[in-house]
All heavy atoms as an XYZ file, in Angstrom:
924
protein
N      -4.628     18.589     -2.508
C      -4.497     17.968     -1.134
C      -5.161     16.568     -1.089
O      -6.228     16.457     -1.661
C      -5.179     18.862     -0.119
C      -4.539     20.288      0.027
C      -3.221     20.202      0.681
O      -2.981     19.343      1.570
N      -2.309     21.054      0.291
N      -4.465     15.620     -0.494
C      -4.925     14.375     -0.415
C      -4.710     13.861      1.047
O      -3.738     13.996      1.605
C      -4.237     13.361     -1.369
C      -4.701     11.931     -1.168
C      -4.362     13.823     -2.799
N      -5.831     13.338      1.615
C      -5.780     12.757      2.886
C      -6.050     11.208      2.722
O      -6.943     10.803      1.985
C      -6.835     13.343      3.847
C      -6.494     14.875      4.131
C      -7.446     15.346      5.177
O      -8.437     14.710      5.664
N      -7.209     16.654      5.568
N      -5.302     10.396      3.421
C      -5.323      9.006      3.241
C      -5.627      8.328      4.593
O      -5.050      8.649      5.610
C      -4.039      8.474      2.687
C      -3.577      9.138      1.385
C      -2.163      8.672      1.057
C      -4.580      8.818      0.287
N      -6.459      7.309      4.549
C      -6.838      6.470      5.794
C      -6.737      5.037      5.432
O      -7.494      4.524      4.593
C      -8.153      6.852      6.329
C      -8.445      5.967      7.584
C      -8.262      8.353      6.711
N      -5.797      4.248      6.042
C      -5.677      2.868      5.835
C      -6.612      2.094      6.727
O      -6.916      2.529      7.833
C      -4.269      2.395      6.082
C      -3.178      3.083      5.189
C      -2.479      4.248      5.986
O      -3.106      4.780      6.941
O      -1.353      4.558      5.623
N      -6.945      0.882      6.276
C      -7.794     -0.052      7.065
C      -7.559     -1.440      6.534
O      -6.988     -1.604      5.477
C      -9.260      0.408      7.026
O      -9.845      0.231      5.734
N      -8.022     -2.388      7.326
C      -7.916     -3.791      6.845
C      -6.823     -4.604      7.548
O      -6.783     -5.796      7.296
N      -5.929     -3.987      8.243
C      -4.955     -4.709      8.966
C      -5.534     -5.555     10.087
O      -6.710     -5.389     10.441
N      -4.736     -6.448     10.555
C      -5.181     -7.280     11.698
C      -4.276     -8.461     11.873
O      -3.119     -8.505     11.372
N      -4.767     -9.450     12.528
C      -4.064    -10.688     12.841
C      -4.462    -11.827     11.902
O      -5.732    -12.086     11.740
C      -4.232    -11.062     14.358
C      -3.653    -12.357     14.778
C      -2.146    -12.319     14.696
C      -4.133    -12.690     16.180
N      -3.514    -12.471     11.357
C      -3.814    -13.595     10.411
C      -2.757    -14.649     10.568
O      -1.583    -14.285     10.958
C      -3.884    -13.099      9.000
C      -2.560    -12.562      8.499
C      -4.426    -14.218      8.056
N      -3.110    -15.874     10.347
C      -2.139    -16.965     10.413
C      -1.304    -16.994      9.146
O      -1.757    -16.545      8.103
C      -2.834    -18.295     10.532
C      -3.426    -18.521     11.943
C      -3.948    -19.971     12.073
O      -4.622    -20.493     11.178
N      -3.684    -20.560     13.200
N      -0.083    -17.514      9.259
C       0.755    -17.653      8.139
C       0.096    -18.440      7.051
O      -0.583    -19.467      7.313
C       2.072    -18.389      8.450
N       0.188    -17.924      5.806
C      -0.514    -18.557      4.716
C      -1.898    -17.947      4.393
O      -2.453    -18.245      3.412
N      -2.369    -17.163      5.303
C      -3.669    -16.500      5.110
C      -3.606    -15.255      4.317
O      -2.529    -14.931      3.744
N      -4.724    -14.561      4.244
C      -4.831    -13.379      3.389
C      -5.469    -12.223      4.141
O      -6.215    -12.420      5.014
C      -5.648    -13.741      2.122
O      -5.046    -14.745      1.327
N      -5.124    -11.043      3.660
C      -5.762     -9.787      4.190
C      -5.906     -8.906      2.899
O      -5.022     -8.983      2.078
C      -4.972     -9.154      5.270
C      -4.942     -9.745      6.651
C      -3.924     -8.989      7.535
C      -6.361     -9.632      7.229
N      -6.845     -8.021      3.021
C      -6.924     -6.937      1.987
C      -6.934     -5.598      2.770
O      -7.803     -5.334      3.523
C      -8.186     -7.016      1.154
C      -8.179     -6.086      0.003
C      -9.363     -6.231     -0.934
N     -10.486     -5.560     -0.312
C     -11.599     -5.180     -1.034
N     -11.595     -5.362     -2.337
N     -12.600     -4.604     -0.419
N      -5.933     -4.808      2.418
C      -5.835     -3.523      2.966
C      -6.487     -2.559      2.033
O      -6.463     -2.683      0.799
C      -4.354     -3.028      3.134
C      -3.459     -3.984      3.983
C      -2.092     -3.399      4.144
C      -4.046     -4.306      5.299
N      -7.127     -1.530      2.632
C      -7.774     -0.454      1.868
C      -7.180      0.873      2.281
O      -6.835      1.117      3.445
C      -9.289     -0.423      2.093
O      -9.901     -1.679      1.683
N      -7.140      1.736      1.354
C      -6.665      3.089      1.607
C      -7.707      4.061      0.960
O      -7.806      4.142     -0.261
C      -5.336      3.342      0.998
S      -4.658      5.047      1.138
N      -8.417      4.709      1.784
C      -9.461      5.659      1.362
C      -8.822      7.043      1.256
O      -8.295      7.501      2.236
C     -10.644      5.611      2.299
N      -9.016      7.619      0.083
C      -8.411      8.989     -0.093
C      -9.488     10.027     -0.297
O     -10.654      9.782     -0.650
N      -9.109     11.213      0.038
C     -10.003     12.377     -0.149
C      -9.116     13.499     -0.837
O      -7.981     13.524     -0.653
C     -10.633     12.786      1.082
O      -9.644     13.286      2.061
N      -9.795     14.412     -1.480
C      -9.106     15.392     -2.196
C      -9.284     15.294     -3.686
O      -9.311     14.144     -4.170
N      -9.351     16.371     -4.347
C      -9.588     16.333     -5.792
C      -8.483     15.773     -6.650
O      -8.690     15.451     -7.787
C      -9.953     17.752     -6.271
C      -8.781     18.745     -6.110
C      -9.256     20.130     -6.584
N      -8.139     21.130     -6.518
C      -8.296     22.340     -6.947
N      -9.384     22.799     -7.496
N      -7.210     23.213     -6.820
N      -7.312     15.648     -6.040
C      -6.140     15.188     -6.818
C      -5.973     13.685     -6.742
O      -5.107     13.114     -7.420
C      -4.853     15.831     -6.292
O      -4.892     17.249     -6.506
N      -6.878     13.006     -6.023
C      -6.665     11.509     -5.866
C      -6.643     10.747     -7.212
O      -5.802      9.964     -7.413
C      -7.766     10.937     -4.962
C      -7.606      9.483     -4.784
C      -6.835      8.994     -3.685
C      -8.206      8.586     -5.552
C      -6.715      7.613     -3.436
C      -8.082      7.213     -5.322
C      -7.275      6.763     -4.312
N      -7.531     11.125     -8.057
C      -7.657     10.329     -9.288
C      -6.505     10.557    -10.320
O      -6.364      9.769    -11.228
C      -8.995     10.688    -10.024
O      -8.987     12.141    -10.425
N      -5.716     11.584    -10.032
C      -4.499     11.762    -10.894
C      -3.225     11.375    -10.178
O      -2.104     11.703    -10.679
C      -4.475     13.233    -11.362
O      -4.451     14.144    -10.237
C      -5.689     13.581    -12.138
N      -3.307     10.869     -9.017
C      -2.099     10.561     -8.244
C      -1.750      9.065     -8.291
O      -2.571      8.237     -8.196
C      -2.393     10.841     -6.739
O      -2.698     12.254     -6.550
N      -0.483      8.851     -8.530
C       0.078      7.512     -8.351
C       0.025      7.173     -6.841
O       0.209      8.047     -6.052
C       1.445      7.402     -8.870
N      -0.282      5.929     -6.572
C      -0.477      5.487     -5.162
C       0.569      4.392     -4.861
O       0.909      3.595     -5.756
C      -1.823      4.991     -4.886
C      -2.977      5.953     -5.204
S      -2.897      7.429     -4.141
C      -3.150      6.625     -2.525
N       1.023      4.351     -3.667
C       1.893      3.320     -3.187
C       1.644      2.760     -1.891
O       0.949      3.411     -1.043
N       2.078      1.513     -1.635
C       2.048      0.945     -0.340
C       3.480      0.722      0.078
O       4.278      0.207     -0.669
C       1.283     -0.406     -0.330
C      -0.175     -0.375     -0.455
C      -0.923     -0.471     -1.498
C      -1.091     -0.063      0.670
N      -2.205     -0.308     -1.267
C      -2.369     -0.045      0.090
C      -0.904      0.133      1.983
C      -3.549      0.102      0.881
C      -2.069      0.304      2.784
C      -3.324      0.295      2.244
N       3.733      1.078      1.381
C       5.061      0.933      1.917
C       4.874      0.200      3.251
O       3.775      0.132      3.867
C       5.700      2.274      2.149
C       6.029      3.021      0.834
C       5.060      3.663      0.204
C       7.255      2.937      0.285
C       5.278      4.295     -1.047
C       7.602      3.555     -0.879
C       6.518      4.282     -1.573
N       5.957     -0.290      3.866
C       5.871     -0.921      5.154
C       7.143     -0.617      5.881
O       8.194     -0.375      5.302
C       5.610     -2.452      5.047
C       6.735     -3.237      4.368
C       6.236     -4.646      4.203
N       7.243     -5.519      3.626
C       7.120     -6.807      3.409
N       5.883     -7.402      3.546
N       8.058     -7.515      2.888
N       7.109     -0.779      7.229
C       8.239     -0.471      8.022
C       8.263     -1.432      9.213
O       7.378     -1.480     10.022
C       8.206      0.992      8.527
C       9.438      1.385      9.275
C       9.559      2.899      9.517
O       8.541      3.593      9.455
N      10.705      3.423      9.634
N       9.358     -2.162      9.311
C       9.553     -3.081     10.433
C      10.406     -2.370     11.435
O      11.120     -1.493     11.187
C      10.299     -4.348      9.894
N      10.270     -2.883     12.783
C      11.046     -2.249     13.743
C      12.566     -2.281     13.499
O      13.109     -3.280     13.044
C      10.738     -3.117     14.987
C       9.417     -3.740     14.642
C       9.364     -3.968     13.237
N      13.222     -1.143     13.660
C      14.624     -1.115     13.416
C      15.059     -0.938     11.966
O      16.299     -0.937     11.726
N      14.121     -0.899     11.100
C      14.420     -0.745      9.682
C      13.759      0.521      9.059
O      12.785      1.028      9.576
C      13.996     -1.996      8.858
C      14.739     -3.211      9.281
C      14.480     -4.407      8.364
C      15.234     -5.596      8.726
N      14.955     -6.706      7.748
N      14.306      0.923      7.900
C      13.706      2.015      7.190
C      12.419      1.594      6.547
O      12.230      0.372      6.264
C      14.705      2.586      6.226
C      15.066      1.650      5.083
C      16.131      0.664      5.381
O      16.546      0.614      6.500
O      16.443     -0.076      4.467
N      11.590      2.573      6.204
C      10.382      2.277      5.463
C      10.708      1.794      4.050
O      11.543      2.332      3.422
C       9.562      3.488      5.378
C       8.069      3.332      4.931
C       7.229      4.490      5.209
N       7.144      4.776      6.603
C       6.404      5.765      7.092
N       5.643      6.498      6.356
N       6.336      5.899      8.514
N      10.128      0.745      3.625
C      10.468      0.107      2.381
C       9.206      0.048      1.438
O       8.024     -0.040      1.862
C      11.009     -1.281      2.552
C      10.030     -2.293      3.098
C      10.640     -3.694      3.174
O      11.657     -3.931      2.531
O       9.942     -4.528      3.815
N       9.570      0.075      0.140
C       8.529      0.021     -0.882
C       7.919     -1.374     -0.940
O       8.645     -2.340     -0.804
C       9.215      0.383     -2.223
C       8.347      0.050     -3.474
C       7.272      0.836     -3.677
C       8.573     -1.048     -4.238
C       6.444      0.575     -4.825
C       7.823     -1.326     -5.265
C       6.793     -0.530     -5.635
N       6.666     -1.420     -1.142
C       5.922     -2.659     -1.354
C       5.324     -2.757     -2.713
O       5.569     -3.730     -3.425
C       4.782     -2.826     -0.213
C       3.947     -4.086     -0.495
C       5.440     -2.857      1.146
N       4.504     -1.789     -3.037
C       3.862     -1.862     -4.357
C       3.384     -0.422     -4.672
O       3.153      0.416     -3.846
C       2.577     -2.751     -4.298
N       3.232     -0.232     -5.991
C       2.738      1.127     -6.436
C       1.901      0.914     -7.719
O       2.026     -0.075     -8.397
C       3.945      2.021     -6.730
N       0.999      1.923     -7.974
C       0.116      1.846     -9.072
C      -0.037      3.302     -9.630
O      -0.044      4.250     -8.894
C      -1.248      1.232     -8.647
C      -2.140      0.968     -9.878
C      -1.922      2.089     -7.604
C      -3.351      0.116     -9.531
N      -0.113      3.359    -10.943
C      -0.233      4.661    -11.619
C      -1.632      5.177    -11.412
O      -2.499      4.480    -10.938
C       0.104      4.507    -13.062
O      -0.772      3.598    -13.758
N      -1.779      6.419    -11.820
C      -3.087      7.074    -11.585
C      -4.228      6.348    -12.152
O      -5.378      6.328    -11.571
C      -3.016      8.501    -12.193
C      -3.043      8.556    -13.659
C      -1.968      8.469    -14.527
C      -4.165      8.726    -14.475
N      -2.334      8.514    -15.801
C      -3.727      8.648    -15.839
C      -5.543      8.784    -14.271
C      -4.543      8.784    -16.939
C      -6.390      8.927    -15.359
C      -5.881      8.908    -16.657
N      -4.035      5.675    -13.327
C      -5.114      4.965    -14.035
C      -5.198      3.511    -13.663
O      -6.115      2.807    -14.053
C      -4.980      5.091    -15.535
O      -3.795      4.488    -15.979
N      -4.151      3.000    -13.017
C      -4.086      1.588    -12.771
C      -3.405      0.790    -13.860
O      -3.270     -0.379    -13.745
N      -2.965      1.588    -14.870
C      -2.381      0.878    -16.042
C      -0.951      0.314    -15.808
O      -0.552     -0.554    -16.536
N      -0.288      0.843    -14.819
C       1.113      0.335    -14.480
C       1.172      0.103    -13.046
O       0.673      0.776    -12.160
C       2.104      1.443    -14.851
O       2.140      1.740    -16.258
N       1.823     -1.035    -12.744
C       2.102     -1.409    -11.272
C       3.505     -1.741    -11.126
O       4.293     -2.145    -12.085
C       1.160     -2.559    -10.888
O       1.392     -3.676    -11.709
C      -0.266     -2.124    -10.937
N       3.985     -1.835     -9.881
C       5.369     -2.169     -9.594
C       5.345     -2.832     -8.177
O       4.651     -2.350     -7.260
C       6.322     -1.042     -9.692
C       7.702     -1.456     -9.620
O       8.351     -1.636     -8.570
N       8.293     -1.668    -10.818
N       6.127     -3.926     -8.048
C       6.136     -4.615     -6.806
C       7.551     -4.828     -6.288
O       8.487     -5.038     -7.065
C       5.458     -5.925     -6.901
C       3.950     -5.843     -7.197
C       3.550     -5.901     -8.559
C       3.009     -5.771     -6.250
C       2.191     -5.824     -8.883
C       1.648     -5.689     -6.525
C       1.235     -5.792     -7.873
O      -0.051     -5.628     -8.184
N       7.718     -4.866     -4.996
C       8.964     -5.252     -4.432
C       9.150     -6.786     -4.693
O       8.196     -7.481     -4.690
C       9.031     -4.979     -2.952
N      10.388     -7.189     -4.842
C      10.597     -8.617     -5.080
C      10.066     -9.499     -3.969
O       9.657    -10.599     -4.178
C      12.142     -8.904     -5.212
C      12.750     -8.278     -6.482
O      11.863     -8.018     -7.414
O      13.960     -8.124     -6.575
N      10.139     -8.974     -2.776
C       9.680     -9.762     -1.582
C       8.202    -10.106     -1.607
O       7.752    -11.032     -0.940
C      10.077     -9.063     -0.321
O       9.410     -7.762     -0.244
N       7.399     -9.384     -2.407
C       5.975     -9.625     -2.435
C       5.380     -9.960     -3.774
O       4.233    -10.259     -3.833
C       5.241     -8.298     -1.877
C       5.694     -7.935     -0.492
C       5.342     -7.176     -2.866
N       6.242    -10.077     -4.778
C       5.760    -10.434     -6.139
C       5.099    -11.771     -6.091
O       5.675    -12.686     -5.529
C       6.897    -10.349     -7.119
C       7.378     -9.010     -7.529
C       8.518     -9.038     -8.519
C       8.932     -7.628     -8.940
N      10.029     -7.678     -9.944
N       3.990    -11.927     -6.711
C       3.293    -13.132     -6.766
C       2.352    -13.387     -5.620
O       1.571    -14.361     -5.611
N       2.552    -12.586     -4.531
C       1.764    -12.759     -3.357
C       0.754    -11.561     -3.159
O      -0.415    -11.759     -2.680
C       2.594    -12.864     -2.105
C       3.504    -14.140     -2.117
C       4.121    -14.358     -0.808
N       5.012    -13.276     -0.411
C       4.859    -12.626      0.804
N       3.894    -12.916      1.624
N       5.665    -11.536      1.048
N       1.261    -10.361     -3.413
C       0.469     -9.163     -3.247
C      -0.008     -8.536     -4.479
O       0.730     -8.655     -5.542
C       1.308     -8.070     -2.510
C       1.665     -8.421     -1.061
C       1.433     -9.682     -0.500
C       2.266     -7.444     -0.259
C       1.742     -9.943      0.863
C       2.621     -7.735      1.047
C       2.388     -8.971      1.576
N      -1.125     -7.936     -4.496
C      -1.717     -7.284     -5.617
C      -2.188     -5.940     -5.313
O      -3.006     -5.825     -4.364
C      -2.808     -8.073     -6.345
O      -2.307     -9.379     -6.723
C      -3.273     -7.362     -7.548
N      -1.733     -4.884     -5.945
C      -2.230     -3.587     -5.788
C      -3.324     -3.167     -6.864
O      -3.163     -3.577     -8.042
C      -1.104     -2.521     -5.732
C      -1.688     -1.130     -5.313
C      -0.391     -2.400     -7.141
C      -0.525     -0.137     -5.077
N      -4.355     -2.528     -6.416
C      -5.353     -2.103     -7.318
C      -6.003     -0.772     -6.856
O      -5.781     -0.398     -5.725
C      -6.420     -3.221     -7.583
O      -7.083     -3.486     -6.301
N      -6.795     -0.214     -7.712
C      -7.438      1.088     -7.271
C      -8.758      1.196     -7.928
O      -9.038      0.644     -9.005
C      -6.578      2.292     -7.574
C      -6.298      2.568     -9.051
C      -5.312      3.635     -9.298
N      -5.647      4.919     -8.651
C      -4.867      5.863     -8.331
N      -3.509      5.729     -8.610
N      -5.273      7.016     -7.770
N      -9.638      1.951     -7.318
C     -10.968      2.294     -7.792
C     -11.123      3.820     -7.657
O     -11.388      4.204     -6.552
C     -12.012      1.499     -7.047
C     -13.416      1.712     -7.649
O     -13.567      2.697     -8.419
O     -14.300      0.897     -7.364
N     -10.853      4.480     -8.655
C     -10.870      5.920     -8.581
C     -12.305      6.471     -8.364
O     -12.479      7.522     -7.741
C     -10.282      6.551     -9.885
C      -8.765      6.439     -9.890
O      -8.139      6.194     -8.941
N      -8.242      6.685    -11.108
N     -13.318      5.789     -8.777
C     -14.638      6.215     -8.473
C     -14.901      6.216     -6.977
O     -15.746      6.973     -6.479
C     -15.647      5.286     -9.208
N     -14.241      5.339     -6.232
C     -14.358      5.223     -4.816
C     -13.217      5.961     -4.044
O     -13.193      5.903     -2.802
C     -14.442      3.786     -4.332
C     -15.691      3.028     -4.902
C     -15.696      1.638     -4.407
C     -16.987      0.882     -4.861
N     -16.998     -0.496     -4.431
N     -12.263      6.420     -4.856
C     -11.098      7.101     -4.273
C     -10.422      6.169     -3.289
O     -10.007      6.558     -2.164
C     -11.433      8.413     -3.628
O     -11.980      9.372     -4.511
N     -10.198      4.946     -3.725
C      -9.632      3.926     -2.815
C      -8.598      3.149     -3.548
O      -8.789      2.721     -4.754
C     -10.733      2.972     -2.277
O     -11.740      3.715     -1.639
C     -10.176      1.940     -1.324
N      -7.524      2.782     -2.853
C      -6.540      1.850     -3.371
C      -6.481      0.675     -2.457
O      -6.663      0.778     -1.230
C      -5.118      2.555     -3.501
C      -4.588      3.001     -2.164
C      -4.142      1.641     -4.157
N      -6.131     -0.586     -3.032
C      -6.265     -1.750     -2.221
C      -4.863     -2.440     -2.352
O      -4.179     -2.343     -3.303
C      -7.307     -2.663     -2.757
C      -8.660     -2.110     -2.783
C      -9.179     -1.574     -4.013
C      -9.489     -2.036     -1.708
C     -10.412     -0.947     -4.049
C     -10.790     -1.478     -1.771
C     -11.236     -1.000     -2.917
O     -12.494     -0.419     -2.937
N      -4.662     -3.225     -1.336
C      -3.452     -4.166     -1.329
C      -3.968     -5.518     -0.934
O      -4.223     -5.692      0.257
C      -2.367     -3.649     -0.481
C      -1.059     -4.554     -0.588
C      -0.440     -4.395     -1.959
C      -0.075     -4.124      0.530
N      -4.121     -6.393     -1.892
C      -4.530     -7.817     -1.515
C      -3.284     -8.537     -1.195
O      -2.348     -8.632     -2.027
C      -5.234     -8.428     -2.738
C      -5.621     -9.866     -2.497
C      -6.674    -10.001     -1.484
O      -7.638     -9.292     -1.456
N      -6.505    -10.938     -0.564
N      -3.187     -9.082     -0.062
C      -2.061     -9.786      0.408
C      -2.410    -11.273      0.659
O      -3.250    -11.551      1.495
C      -1.542     -9.157      1.737
C      -1.258     -7.700      1.627
S      -0.519     -7.061      3.182
C      -1.790     -7.295      4.298
N      -1.790    -12.113     -0.074
C      -2.062    -13.571      0.030
C      -0.751    -14.267      0.455
O       0.290    -13.726      0.371
C      -2.484    -14.136     -1.264
C      -3.750    -13.590     -1.839
O      -4.649    -13.204     -0.998
N      -3.860    -13.400     -3.139
N      -0.897    -15.479      0.926
C       0.277    -16.268      1.362
C       1.164    -15.542      2.255
O       2.384    -15.461      2.159
C       1.098    -16.767      0.134
O       0.303    -17.517     -0.721
N       0.545    -14.888      3.311
C       1.271    -14.071      4.198
C       2.276    -14.874      5.068
O       2.021    -16.032      5.420
C       0.279    -13.364      5.155
C      -0.430    -12.221      4.446
C      -1.615    -11.744      5.291
C       0.531    -10.994      4.339
N       3.393    -14.227      5.384
C       4.440    -14.803      6.082
C       4.726    -14.029      7.348
O       4.391    -12.822      7.393
C       5.763    -14.818      5.271
C       5.562    -15.497      3.875
C       6.879    -15.368      3.104
C       6.769    -15.965      1.722
N       7.989    -15.901      0.985
N       5.308    -14.636      8.349
C       5.597    -13.911      9.592
C       6.408    -12.624      9.307
O       6.199    -11.641     10.016
C       6.342    -14.908     10.479
C       5.865    -16.219     10.012
C       5.657    -16.082      8.529
N       7.227    -12.657      8.349
C       8.083    -11.485      7.988
C       7.288    -10.328      7.394
O       7.793     -9.185      7.271
C       9.270    -11.809      7.096
C       8.895    -12.582      5.855
C       9.017    -14.050      6.057
O       8.674    -14.609      7.139
O       9.627    -14.714      5.086
N       6.029    -10.535      7.064
C       5.143     -9.512      6.614
C       4.512     -8.755      7.776
O       3.720     -7.847      7.647
C       3.963    -10.086      5.812
C       4.525    -10.771      4.520
O       5.437    -10.188      3.863
O       3.949    -11.828      4.167
N       4.870     -9.111      9.014
C       4.327     -8.449     10.228
C       5.022     -7.079     10.430
O       6.075     -6.969     11.001
C       4.643     -9.389     11.481
O       3.883    -10.613     11.262
C       3.955     -8.695     12.660
N       4.371     -6.134      9.873
C       4.870     -4.736      9.925
C       3.733     -3.815      9.841
O       2.552     -4.194      9.605
C       5.909     -4.411      8.852
C       7.201     -5.195      8.973
C       5.297     -4.710      7.490
N       3.943     -2.483     10.023
C       2.954     -1.485      9.759
C       2.966     -1.135      8.271
O       4.075     -0.865      7.720
C       3.203     -0.301     10.637
C       2.114      0.851     10.305
C       3.034     -0.601     12.076
N       1.846     -1.117      7.667
C       1.705     -0.777      6.218
C       1.137      0.588      6.086
O       0.158      0.964      6.737
C       0.826     -1.811      5.519
C       1.447     -3.174      5.375
C       1.632     -4.041      6.402
C       1.997     -3.481      4.161
C       2.267     -5.268      6.275
C       2.597     -4.752      3.896
C       2.783     -5.600      5.013
O       3.441     -6.813      4.865
N       1.750      1.347      5.247
C       1.417      2.706      4.974
C       0.955      2.941      3.520
O       1.599      2.407      2.586
C       2.552      3.641      5.234
C       3.034      3.656      6.645
C       4.007      2.755      7.122
C       2.490      4.527      7.626
C       4.415      2.776      8.401
C       2.903      4.468      8.918
C       3.885      3.590      9.253
O       4.369      3.625     10.575
N      -0.095      3.655      3.316
C      -0.517      4.098      2.052
C       0.057      5.491      1.804
O       0.174      6.341      2.688
C      -2.074      4.165      2.006
S      -2.774      4.784      0.460
N       0.449      5.755      0.549
C       1.021      7.022      0.145
C       0.550      7.440     -1.192
O       0.213      6.664     -2.029
C       2.588      6.960      0.205
N       0.540      8.761     -1.421
C       0.150      9.356     -2.710
C       1.198     10.326     -3.188
O       1.683     11.046     -2.416
C      -1.223     10.048     -2.541
N       1.376     10.284     -4.501
C       2.215     11.264     -5.150
C       1.296     12.467     -5.582
O       0.092     12.411     -5.593
C       2.882     10.724     -6.356
C       3.878      9.601     -6.056
C       4.609      9.316     -7.423
N       5.543     10.395     -7.741
C       6.028     10.613     -8.932
N       5.669      9.818     -9.981
N       6.911     11.567     -9.116
N       1.941     13.503     -6.020
C       1.203     14.595     -6.713
C       1.165     14.396     -8.202
O       0.468     15.121     -8.920
C       1.853     15.899     -6.345
O       3.207     15.913     -6.764
C       1.740     16.212     -4.897
N       1.968     13.420     -8.687
C       1.970     13.096    -10.097
C       1.434     11.636    -10.297
O       1.295     10.900     -9.337
C       3.365     13.188    -10.706
C       3.954     14.590    -10.577
C       5.450     14.509    -11.059
C       3.223     15.591    -11.422
N       1.170     11.264    -11.520
C       0.527      9.997    -11.808
C       1.458      8.842    -12.142
O       0.944      7.727    -12.278
N       2.702      9.040    -12.273
C       3.629      7.976    -12.674
C       4.086      7.144    -11.484
O       4.137      7.621    -10.375
C       4.835      8.597    -13.362
C       4.637      9.378    -14.666
C       5.963      9.844    -15.132
C       3.901      8.551    -15.700
N       4.341      5.879    -11.765
C       4.791      4.979    -10.772
C       6.238      5.234    -10.354
O       7.079      5.236    -11.268
C       4.573      3.543    -11.126
C       5.234      2.593    -10.168
C       3.177      3.178    -11.331
N       6.497      5.362     -9.069
C       7.822      5.511     -8.490
C       7.852      4.614     -7.268
O       6.846      4.258     -6.681
C       8.266      6.884     -8.226
C       8.421      7.731     -9.476
C       7.303      7.548     -7.244
N       9.005      4.279     -6.847
C       9.196      3.352     -5.709
C       9.877      3.951     -4.542
O       9.971      3.350     -3.409
C       9.944      2.122     -6.049
C       9.244      1.352     -7.215
C      11.388      2.372     -6.536
N      10.328      5.215     -4.602
C      11.084      5.894     -3.571
C      10.069      6.530     -2.586
O       9.157      7.194     -3.001
C      12.039      6.924     -4.160
O      12.609      7.679     -3.149
N      10.359      6.357     -1.347
C       9.497      6.954     -0.318
C       9.535      8.452     -0.441
O       8.533      9.157     -0.159
C       9.956      6.547      1.081
O      11.273      6.950      1.293
C       9.766      5.079      1.335
N      10.634      9.025     -0.773
C      10.820     10.475     -0.901
C       9.936     11.116     -2.051
O       9.763     12.304     -2.126
C      12.228     10.895     -1.023
O      12.790     10.330     -2.238
C      12.990     10.431      0.155
N       9.409     10.286     -2.912
C       8.637     10.775     -4.002
C       7.148     10.907     -3.716
O       6.382     11.358     -4.544
C       8.831      9.836     -5.274
O      10.147      9.819     -5.695
N       6.782     10.487     -2.548
C       5.411     10.549     -2.163
C       5.148     11.707     -1.144
O       5.853     11.835     -0.096
C       4.929      9.240     -1.496
C       4.905      8.131     -2.584
C       6.008      7.528     -3.049
C       3.635      7.831     -3.172
C       5.952      6.583     -4.073
C       3.644      6.886     -4.192
C       4.735      6.243     -4.600
O       4.651      5.320     -5.601
N       4.168     12.491     -1.478
C       3.895     13.729     -0.646
C       2.912     13.483      0.433
O       2.951     14.256      1.482
C       3.375     14.774     -1.582
N       1.982     12.473      0.374
C       0.961     12.313      1.318
C       1.016     10.927      1.870
O       1.181      9.954      1.112
C      -0.376     12.628      0.730
C      -0.478     13.963      0.056
C      -0.383     14.170     -1.299
C      -0.731     15.089      0.854
C      -0.446     15.431     -1.871
C      -0.827     16.356      0.311
C      -0.681     16.506     -1.035
O      -0.747     17.723     -1.655
N       0.840     10.802      3.213
C       0.889      9.510      3.855
C      -0.207      9.254      4.837
O      -0.682     10.221      5.468
C       2.201      9.397      4.604
C       3.428      9.371      3.746
C       4.068     10.498      3.215
C       4.134      8.269      3.260
N       5.155     10.059      2.465
C       5.210      8.752      2.479
C       3.996      6.934      3.428
C       6.102      7.819      1.838
C       4.858      5.988      2.858
C       5.897      6.488      2.040
N      -0.701      8.079      4.837
C      -1.674      7.733      5.944
C      -0.929      7.406      7.175
O       0.267      7.492      7.259
N      -1.683      7.082      8.169
C      -1.155      6.804      9.507
C      -0.671      5.403      9.750
O      -0.032      5.056     10.706
C      -2.152      7.172     10.617
C      -2.458      8.664     10.673
C      -1.244      9.506     10.904
O      -0.547      9.258     11.916
N      -0.962     10.445     10.033
N      -1.035      4.495      8.794
C      -0.574      3.193      8.850
C      -1.600      2.210      9.432
O      -2.495      2.596     10.256
N      -1.463      0.880      9.041
C      -2.261     -0.093      9.657
C      -1.436     -1.369      9.929
O      -0.581     -1.670      9.117
C      -3.519     -0.475      8.710
O      -4.351     -1.441      9.345
C      -3.021     -1.046      7.382
N      -1.571     -1.908     11.080
C      -0.810     -2.973     11.497
C      -1.211     -4.300     11.013
O      -2.382     -4.630     11.088
C      -0.747     -3.042     13.013
C       0.035     -4.266     13.615
C       1.504     -4.118     13.478
O       2.145     -3.020     13.879
N       2.210     -5.068     12.919
N      -0.258     -5.066     10.457
C      -0.514     -6.465      9.990
C       0.394     -7.336     10.822
O       1.593     -7.162     10.910
C      -0.216     -6.634      8.475
C      -0.187     -8.090      8.095
C      -1.176     -5.796      7.647
N      -0.230     -8.310     11.455
C       0.399     -9.306     12.256
C       0.189    -10.688     11.734
O      -0.985    -11.121     11.573
C       0.013     -9.201     13.770
O       0.266     -7.854     14.196
C       0.836    -10.185     14.574
N       1.218    -11.422     11.354
C       1.104    -12.758     10.777
C       1.709    -13.709     11.885
O       2.931    -13.644     12.156
C       1.826    -12.883      9.476
C       1.597    -14.326      8.936
C       1.313    -11.818      8.522
N       0.933    -14.530     12.357
C       1.368    -15.495     13.310
C       1.898    -16.803     12.658
O       1.516    -17.150     11.608
C       0.192    -15.864     14.330
O      -0.892    -16.541     13.623
N       2.794    -17.428     13.359
C       3.396    -18.663     12.909
C       2.538    -19.821     13.200
O       2.689    -20.900     12.477
C       4.786    -18.847     13.573
O       5.667    -17.831     13.396
């Protein structure tokens, strides 16, 4: 069982940065691959970034490559999403998710646990 709580969202100007945090609980956290997803109004939830259980493998959506960085600290049961060079189109709710397995996947259906989301708003 894994429970996830996102934080760090807020309002930022275009070109600015935010760091999202996802605090996990449960004994399976350290063996779970973690992902960040986002959902814009009128669109389906989309993959942003994922990281393997150990942090040894990562994957990013093309739209965020070079701007976002996913990382994790298993000692703190926390996964992070560092977001730089933010754009207005990054204005969505961001969700943290956990798998029951440790491999990186990008499909929303492969993640069993989800946080409630944190809003990121990027002003022009």
